N, C-alpha and C positions, 0 to 999 in steps of 0.2 A: 680630711683633706682641706688646705686652705687654698682659696681662689683669690687672686689680685684682679680687679676690675678697673680699668682706665677707659676714657672715652674723650672723643671731640679734641683732638690735638690741634687742628687747623694749621699744619706747618707749611710754609712757603720757603721753598729752597733758595738760599743765599739772602734771606732777610737778616738784617742786622738788629741786635738788641737795642730797642729803642728807649730803654730806661737808662740814664746816666748812671754809671757805677756799677751796673748789673755784671757780675762776674760769672754768672752760670753755677753758682754754688751756694749753699746756706739759704739765708732768709731771702736774698734777692731773687735766687731761681724760684722760690716759691711765690713771688709777687708782692714782697713786702714794699712799704712805702719807698718810691725813689724819686729824686728830682727830676722833673720833666721841663724841657725848656719851652715846649709850645703848649698852648692852652688846650683843653679838651675840645674835640671837635663838635660841632653843633651844624648839622647839614641835613637837608632833605633826604628821604629814604633812599632815592634813586642814586645820590652821590655818596651816601654815608658807607656802605659796606667796605667797597674797596679801599677808601682812605683809613678806615678803621683796622684793617688788615695790615696796611702800611705801618700805621701807629703801634700796632701789636708787637711787630718786629719778630726776632727769632724766639718761637716759644719751645724749642726742644730743650734748653736749659731747665725749664719748669717742669716739662714732661718727664725728663730723666731724674730730677730731684723726686717727684712722685713714686716713680718707678724704683728708684734705689730705696726710698724709704719704706715702700710696701714690701719689697722682697726682703729686706732686712729683718722687719719685724720677726721675733722668735719668741712666742709666749708659750711656755710650758713644752718646748721642744717641737712646736708646729711651725712647719715651714711651707712656703708657697709650693704649691705643685702644679699649679696651671694659671696662666695668665688670660684674661678675656679683654679683648679690645673692640669696642662696639662703634666703631665708624667715625667719619668726617676726620680723617687723617691728615688730609692734604688740601690746602687752598690753591697753591701754585707749584710747579716744577715736575709735574708728571712723574713718570717712571723713577727717575733719580731721587725724587723727594721721597717716594714710598720706600725706595732702598734706604735712605738715611733714617728714617723713622724704624724700620725693621731691623737695621744693624744696631741702632741704639739698644732696642730691646734684647738683641742676642748677646751684644757685648756686655751690657749690665748684669744679664742673667749668669754669664760665665764668671764675672769678677765677684758676684755675691754668692751664688748657688754652686758653681763649679760646673753648671751645665745648662744648656737651654731646655727649659721645661715646655711643655705643651702649651701653644698660644692659639687661642680661637680668634680668629680675624674675621669680622663681618663689616660690610662697608656701609656708609651712610650717603646722605643725599648730596654731600659735597664731593664724593668720591668717583674715580673712573675705575671701573672693575677690571678691565684690560691692563690699565697701567698699575694697579696695585698688584695683580698677579705676576706681571712681568718684572716688577722692582722688587717685591718682597724677597727677603733672602732665605729661600725655602719654598719648597713647592706648595701652592694652594690647590685646592680642588677645582676641577672643571677647566674651561678653556675661554680665553678671550673675555668679552663682555657679558658672558651669561651669568645668571645669578650664583652667588657663592653660597652654597648649600652643602654642608659636610658635618660630620660629627667626630668627636674624640673621646674615647674612652680613658678615663683617668681615676683610679683609686674607687672604683666602684660606682662613679658617676658618669653620666652620658651628656657631654658638653656639645651642644648644637648651634651650628651657625645658621641662623634663619634670616637670610638676606631679604629686607624690606625695601631695599633702594630699588630705583628705576629711573632712568633718564627721562627727563620732563615731569617727574613727579616728586616735587620737594617734599610733601607730606607724607611719602612712602607709598608703597604699593604691595598688594598681595593678590594672588589669583588662586584658583581651584587647584592647579598643577602644585603650586608651591605648598598649599595646605594639606593636600594629599601626601606629599612628601614628608611634611612634618607629622602628620597622623602616624605614618608609618614608623617614624623614629620613636615617638612617643610610646606607641604600642611595643616597640623593642625593648625600650628602657623599662617598662612595667613588666614585661615577661622575664627580663634578666634581674629584677629587683634592684635597678639602678635609680638614682636621683636623676632627674632630667633638668638640666639647666639650659633654658632658651636663651640664646645670646643674640640680640638684634638691636637696630640702631633707634628706630621710631618709637614713640610712646602711644599707649592706648587709653590712657586716663585724661579726658578733657579738662579735669579740674587742676591739672599739674602745671598748666602753662596757657598763654594765650594762643600759642601755636595750634593750629587743628591737630586732633588726633589722627592716628593712622587709619585712612580709609579701609574698611574691612575689619575694623577693630572687633566689632560683634562677633562675627565669625571666628576670628582668631581667639578671643576669649573663651567661646564656647569649647574650642577644641583643647584649650589650656586648662580647663577647669576640672582637674583630676589630681588624685593624691601623688606627692613626690614629684612635682613640677614647681619650678620658679623661673620667672622672667628676669634677665639682666639686659639694661638698654641704657642708651644715651640720649642724645637729640635736644633734650630740654635745657643741658648745661646746670641742671639743678639736683642735687642729690635727694633721693626719696625712698623710704622702705614703708611699704605698706600692703595691705590685701585689698585689691581692687576687683569687684565683681566676683569674688571668690577665688582669685589668682593671686599668688604670692608675687611681688613685684619690687624690684630694686633698680634704681637709677643712679648712676655715678655722675658726679660734678664733671665738667670738662676740666681739661688741663691747660685751658687757654684764656677763656673769659667767660663772663656771665652777662646776662641782659635782662632787664626788668622794666616794665612799663612804668611811666611817671608823667607828672605835668611839669614842664619848664615854665618859667616866668621871664620873657624877654623884658629888659628895661622899657617901662612905660608901656607894655602892650598886655594883651589878654593872655591867660594861660594856654599853652600849646601841649596837645598830647605828644609824648615822645617814648623812646625806648632807651634806656641808659645802659651804656656798655661799661663793664668794670674788669680789670684784670684778676683774674681768679683761677686756682688751679686746686684739684683735689683727686680723691680716689676712694673705692671701696673695698673692703676685704670681708670674705665670708668664710665661716668655717662650716664644712659640710660632714654631717655624720648620720647614719641611719636614714638614709633618703629625706633629710631635712637640713635646711640652713639653720644651725643652732646659734650662729653669732654673726651679726651683720655690723660692721663698723664703717663709718664714713668720716674721711679727714679732708678738712677744707682749710685752704690758706687764701685769705683776702687781704691784701695789703692796703685796700682803700683807694687805689688808683683809678680814677674815672677815665676812660678812654674817650668817650663823647656820648652825645645825645643824637639819636636818629630821630628827626622830626617827622611826625605823622600828619600834622596838620598846618 
């Protein structure tokens, strides 16, 4: 089975494409260099992020371009049998914004594959679970704002939505109840001879980013450290493929932007620590056979457009 993994869309309903000449297709949709009238932002942290989201504009064309390309790939007759979406779907727009993202997924699936394949949807720290459930075109497990915990069996694999989001906990959250639920799903997968793909938003490897790792990562890793299990996550906006603390671990790029620490040098002033945001999009593809990911591929499009610097000092 082939699995397409996308993450961190950060869509704002009604946003206009901020890149001059971007037409929602081809290179522009993937974030190629475009002429921008305004200089990149340079603002203190408290002011930066909302302004950066405005500067980012309409991210759905880049998301759709990644989705189309990932679904259209057909190597040796292998086609995508499931899509994994690991959170941070929406910045602004509530239920209607989630509907727009979900309808894009369903429409492109029908156009390329002739049918909507199973989609594993797990929320991130920017998401509202009640709005996600209300807006997504198709029933999602559970009610209202409760954690989105569910499984989907596809071609001998068990895809698990393990929701690590929680209001007021940007770095993520797990508790004994969620871990007990996951333990049961992993035991079911093992008893049935299934590969378990644990789909979650937050990262557990502190070396991957300056952002704090998921609180409770030690307990989660202990649970995941068994044969036939792999973690698929987002949150860091940086693709990664590794074994961490004995757990197979794959992170997808965002389809919206990437951010990295750096020093900026104001004219005539001392260096200032900052985080530089760039327009970037990407996705991962996995081929799963015999309870293993036998091939993991990351595709990244970085056109070099700097959105701005978030000043930390």
